[in-house]
VOGU-3710 file (C-alpha; in Angstrom, 3 decimals, decimal comma):
1> xxxxxxxxxx> -11,641/-24,426/-5,886  -8,200/-22,470/-5,495  -6,038/-24,224/-8,425  -3,507/-23,056/-6,312  -3,928/-24,653/-3,127  -7,385/-27,116/-3,023  -7,112/-26,722/0,543  -7,868/-22,656/0,856  -10,571/-19,903/0,080  -10,539/-18,669/-3,173
11> xxxxxxxxxx> -8,874/-14,794/-2,307  -11,058/-11,610/-1,886  -7,986/-9,427/-3,017  -4,131/-10,387/-4,214  -1,938/-7,494/-3,512  1,418/-7,755/-5,901  4,913/-7,463/-4,005  7,708/-6,581/-6,812  10,156/-4,902/-3,989  8,767/-6,137/-0,367
21> xxxxxxxxxx> 11,085/-5,355/2,279  12,291/-6,246/5,933  11,845/-3,077/8,127  14,359/-2,549/10,922  12,604/-0,171/13,443  14,591/1,901/15,873  13,212/3,800/18,547  15,311/6,777/20,154  14,551/9,493/22,163  15,838/12,831/20,302
31> xxxxxxxxxx> 18,071/10,883/17,629  21,247/13,366/16,850  23,004/13,250/13,245  26,377/12,593/13,697  26,179/11,332/17,309  26,496/8,098/19,456  22,110/7,455/19,754  21,364/4,663/21,954  18,098/2,944/20,860  14,934/2,474/23,516
41> xxxxxxxxxx> 14,073/-0,109/21,404  13,825/-2,270/18,284  12,232/-4,573/15,891  11,939/-6,038/12,122  8,857/-6,394/10,301  8,059/-8,161/7,569  7,508/-4,628/5,182  7,096/-3,458/1,692  3,755/-1,502/0,929  2,259/-4,321/-0,591
51> xxxxxxxxxx> 2,644/-6,957/2,450  1,995/-3,858/4,581  -1,739/-4,057/2,837  -1,596/-7,452/2,637  -1,247/-7,214/7,013  -4,037/-5,089/7,455  -6,581/-6,454/5,550  -5,859/-9,808/7,114  -6,096/-8,307/10,287  -9,774/-6,660/9,386
61> xxxxxxxxxx> -10,213/-10,289/8,658  -10,494/-9,993/4,487  -9,501/-12,760/2,683  -6,151/-11,804/1,425  -2,833/-13,425/-0,944  0,211/-12,104/-1,918  2,193/-12,585/-5,230  5,417/-11,516/-6,101  8,804/-11,599/-5,116  11,240/-13,117/-2,014
71> xxxxxxxxxx> 14,719/-13,933/-1,221  15,492/-16,898/-0,450  18,324/-16,124/2,695  15,249/-14,303/4,433  12,572/-15,340/3,192  10,866/-17,402/7,010  10,148/-13,906/8,224  7,556/-13,508/5,587  6,455/-16,720/5,856  5,885/-16,669/9,520
81> xxxxxxxxxx> 3,946/-13,899/9,425  1,433/-15,650/6,006  0,924/-18,419/8,405  -0,100/-16,376/11,512  -2,023/-13,824/9,067  -3,259/-17,079/7,274  -2,274/-15,192/4,198  -1,863/-17,274/1,115  1,784/-16,887/-0,403  2,367/-16,821/-3,576
91> xxxxxxxxxx> 5,612/-15,582/-4,280  8,519/-16,314/-6,700  11,659/-17,076/-4,410  14,994/-15,284/-5,530  18,299/-16,163/-4,501  20,058/-13,769/-2,233  18,232/-11,191/0,163  15,012/-9,258/0,505  16,184/-6,120/0,750  15,984/-4,702/4,594
101> xxxxxxxxxx> 15,203/-1,014/4,997  15,716/0,790/8,515  13,272/3,053/9,829  14,328/5,293/12,472  11,469/6,575/15,022  12,193/9,370/17,280  9,885/9,112/20,387  10,623/12,988/21,449  9,731/14,636/17,555  7,309/12,179/16,415
111> xxxxxxxxxx> 9,140/11,873/13,236  10,718/8,831/11,354  13,269/9,209/9,605  13,893/6,766/6,394  16,734/4,412/4,711  15,094/2,236/2,279  17,451/-0,274/0,104  16,712/-0,235/-4,102  16,119/-3,791/-3,758  17,492/-6,748/-5,958
121> xxxxxxxxxx> 19,028/-6,015/-9,311  17,536/-7,969/-11,807  19,121/-8,607/-15,145  16,838/-8,890/-18,439  16,501/-12,419/-18,366  15,642/-12,497/-14,678  13,318/-9,828/-15,011  11,171/-11,404/-18,032  11,316/-14,307/-15,866  10,032/-12,816/-12,618
131> xxxxxxxxxx> 6,718/-10,546/-14,421  6,053/-14,145/-16,318  6,128/-15,856/-13,220  3,779/-13,510/-11,166  1,230/-13,089/-14,090  0,717/-16,775/-14,220  -0,170/-16,980/-10,691  -2,400/-14,091/-11,392  -4,643/-15,481/-14,044  -5,265/-18,059/-11,458
141> xxxxxxxxxx> -5,767/-15,921/-8,212  -7,991/-13,341/-9,827  -10,578/-16,408/-11,186  -12,889/-14,531/-8,135  -10,727/-12,040/-6,636  -12,201/-8,396/-6,679  -9,365/-6,395/-6,015  -5,954/-6,258/-7,280  -3,205/-4,331/-5,183  -0,262/-3,157/-7,255
151> xxxxxxxxxx> 1,838/-1,212/-4,593  5,326/0,062/-3,863  8,494/0,752/-6,085  10,023/-1,781/-8,434  13,514/-2,999/-8,004  16,391/-2,687/-10,517  15,719/-3,895/-14,111  12,027/-4,669/-14,155  10,569/-2,475/-16,761  9,404/0,852/-15,893
161> xxxxxxxxxx> 5,895/-0,076/-17,362  4,970/-3,639/-15,612  2,209/-1,849/-13,332  0,453/-0,363/-16,349  1,251/-4,359/-17,912  -0,601/-5,718/-14,898  -3,372/-3,740/-14,630  -3,951/-4,356/-18,298  -3,900/-8,336/-17,555  -5,974/-7,556/-14,360
171> xxxxxxxxxx> -8,402/-5,127/-15,293  -9,421/-7,606/-18,543  -9,608/-10,323/-16,607  -12,691/-8,782/-14,881  -10,887/-7,807/-11,334  -10,193/-3,945/-10,461  -6,925/-2,771/-9,834  -5,589/-0,006/-7,196  -2,498/1,713/-7,675  -0,027/2,913/-4,953
181> xxxxxxxxxx> 3,214/3,864/-6,490  5,314/7,090/-7,257  7,295/8,596/-10,058  8,019/7,193/-13,667  5,903/3,550/-12,608  2,506/6,115/-11,881  3,020/7,991/-15,137  2,995/4,763/-16,896  0,290/2,855/-14,873  -2,129/5,497/-15,705
191> xxxxxxxxxx> -2,207/5,068/-18,876  -3,440/1,646/-18,343  -6,666/2,967/-16,403  -6,111/1,608/-12,995  -9,928/1,601/-10,813  -8,233/3,984/-7,580  -5,050/5,447/-7,408  -4,057/6,627/-3,602  -0,610/8,876/-4,176  0,646/11,310/-1,486
201> xxxxxxxxxx> 0,637/15,152/-1,812  4,271/14,898/-2,803  3,717/12,344/-5,341  0,825/13,804/-6,900  2,569/17,158/-7,213  5,874/14,970/-8,930  3,396/13,482/-11,446  1,719/17,037/-11,944  4,911/18,737/-12,576  4,137/21,746/-10,289
211> xxxxxxxxxx> 3,314/22,163/-6,396  0,644/21,535/-5,025  0,829/23,924/-2,127  -3,022/24,329/-1,132  -5,976/22,056/-0,983  -7,495/23,546/-4,325  -4,540/22,992/-6,159  -4,628/19,305/-4,954  -7,935/18,808/-5,722  -7,571/20,335/-9,788
221> xxxxxxxxxx> -4,892/17,919/-9,626  -6,976/15,248/-9,039  -10,264/16,205/-10,765  -7,340/16,745/-14,079  -6,757/12,825/-13,975  -10,422/11,665/-13,054  -10,911/14,007/-16,684  -8,138/13,036/-18,615  -7,370/9,510/-20,539  -8,589/6,298/-18,947
231> xxxxxxxxxx> -9,019/8,089/-16,241  -9,524/6,037/-12,397  -12,824/5,985/-10,720  -11,451/7,391/-7,475  -8,423/9,487/-6,152  -7,647/9,427/-2,614  -4,672/11,728/-1,913  -3,268/11,144/1,271  -2,165/14,053/3,698  -0,043/12,827/6,955
241> xxxxxxxxxx> -1,101/14,907/9,377  -3,979/16,850/7,373  -5,493/13,422/6,621  -6,929/12,453/3,290  -9,054/13,851/-0,068  -11,482/11,357/-1,433  -12,554/12,257/-5,136  -14,763/11,043/-7,741  -15,822/13,119/-10,764  -18,791/14,034/-8,908
251> xxxxxxxxxx> -17,258/14,574/-4,666  -14,661/15,854/-3,037  -14,295/14,671/0,561  -11,700/16,027/3,183  -11,224/13,360/5,668  -9,611/14,737/8,516  -7,229/12,970/10,777  -8,697/11,120/14,163  -6,507/12,312/17,737  -4,560/8,764/18,553
261> xxxxxxxxxx> -2,111/8,448/20,309  0,803/8,318/17,564  3,505/5,460/18,045  4,949/5,376/14,342  4,074/6,476/11,046  5,827/3,720/8,783  3,097/2,032/7,048  -0,167/4,219/7,788  -0,392/5,182/3,847  0,208/1,415/3,051
271> xxxxxxxxxx> -3,205/0,703/5,321  -5,071/3,661/3,910  -4,825/1,537/0,912  -5,972/-1,472/3,219  -9,309/0,369/4,566  -10,239/2,258/0,639  -10,307/-1,828/-0,451  -12,320/-3,053/2,744  -14,441/-0,584/2,274  -14,878/-1,002/-1,653
281> xxxxxxxxxx> -15,597/-4,992/-0,818  -18,319/-3,207/1,413  -19,930/-1,453/-1,876  -19,656/2,041/0,676  -20,288/5,181/-0,634  -17,749/7,534/-0,770  -18,366/9,206/2,650  -17,972/5,909/4,612  -15,288/4,360/2,606  -13,207/8,139/3,642
291> xxxxxxxxxx> -14,159/7,282/7,638  -12,934/3,671/7,517  -10,118/4,419/5,272  -8,967/7,308/7,692  -9,356/5,030/10,896  -7,650/1,944/9,209  -4,705/4,800/8,934  -4,954/5,967/12,427  -5,431/2,598/13,958  -1,980/1,748/12,439
301> xxxxxxxxxx> -0,558/5,070/14,059  -0,850/3,346/17,097  1,227/0,220/16,034  4,577/-0,238/15,504  4,472/-2,689/11,788  2,325/-3,443/10,092  -0,648/-4,317/12,424  -4,060/-3,322/13,165  -6,590/-3,449/16,464  -9,399/-5,559/16,246
311> xxxxxxxxxx> -12,162/-4,640/13,090  -14,749/-3,238/15,689  -12,496/-0,983/17,489  -11,121/0,199/13,626  -14,960/0,601/12,731  -15,589/2,494/16,435  -12,637/4,594/15,230  -14,285/5,294/11,803  -17,334/6,820/13,284  -15,197/9,352/15,074
321> xxxxxxx> -14,069/10,608/11,714  -14,814/14,240/10,933  -15,283/13,583/6,871  -16,187/17,538/5,247  -17,441/17,871/1,627  -15,540/20,693/-0,018  -17,870/21,106/-3,400
//
C-alpha cells in the first residue's frame, strides 16, 4: 500500500521538481527582434524539466509521481495535468506563483528562443523547510520506486548541493538516481555518484572546463567521468540535431536522429531522459536503450508541450533509429 495515498499504486519512478514552470509557447513565422511580431498561435503547458519527464513517462504507461514545489497561485494547471495523466502529486505548495517561462518558436527557421525566469527566491528558513518536506516525501515514495529523476535548475536560495543530498538519500535507500542539471548543481551532485547523468554537449563542456568540439572530445570527457571517483554507470550526452552519445565503461554508441517533422524542440532532452528511464525499467541493453531514448526525443519533436504519441508509435519509431558503435 502507498502510505501517501492508500488508493494509488506505488510509482515506478519519482521525479523531483524543485523549480517547475509554466511554459508559454508562442509560435511566429520569421521572428524579427525589435519589431512587432504577429503570433500564429500560443499555448501554455505545465513544464519544468522534471514535470516534462513525468509527463512523457506517463504517456508511455509508466506509473510516476512528482514531488518538489508549486506556487499556490497557479497550481491548478499543474494539478489538472497530474489528474489527466494519472501522475501522483506529492508537491509542496508555496505562496505566490510558479515561474512562467516564454518560448518563442519560429516556424520558418525551426529555432526556439527561451526566456526563462529564475524561480521563487527562498530565504534560508524556507529553503531548509522545503528540502526537509521533499526528503520526507521521498523516504515514503522510494520504498518501491526503482528510479528517481533529479532534473532542472534550482530556485534562488536552495543550496547548490541539494541534488547531492537527495542523491545520497535516495541511493542509500536502494533506488537509482538519474541526474539532468547543469553548472554548479551538476558538479556538486556528481560527487554523490548518481547512477546516470544526461548533460548536453554544452553542459558537459562547462563541467570539464574546455571546448568539446569533436565527437572524440565528447567521448573522452564522458569516459573521464565514468572512470572518476564515485562514477555514474551511464553517461548520455544529447547532441541536439546530431542525436546523442550513450557511454558506459565498456561501450560507446552514437544514436542518430530520426527523420520527423519538427514542431518544437522544447522538452526534447527531457523526453530523452524519460526514454532512458523507460528503457532501464525494461532492463534493455545499451543499444536498445539508445534507440528507445532517441525515439522518445524524436516523438516529442512532433508535439508542442511535454507530450508523446501512443506507446506503440514510439516503439515503432525506435526501430527506425540508427545506432553506430564508436569503440
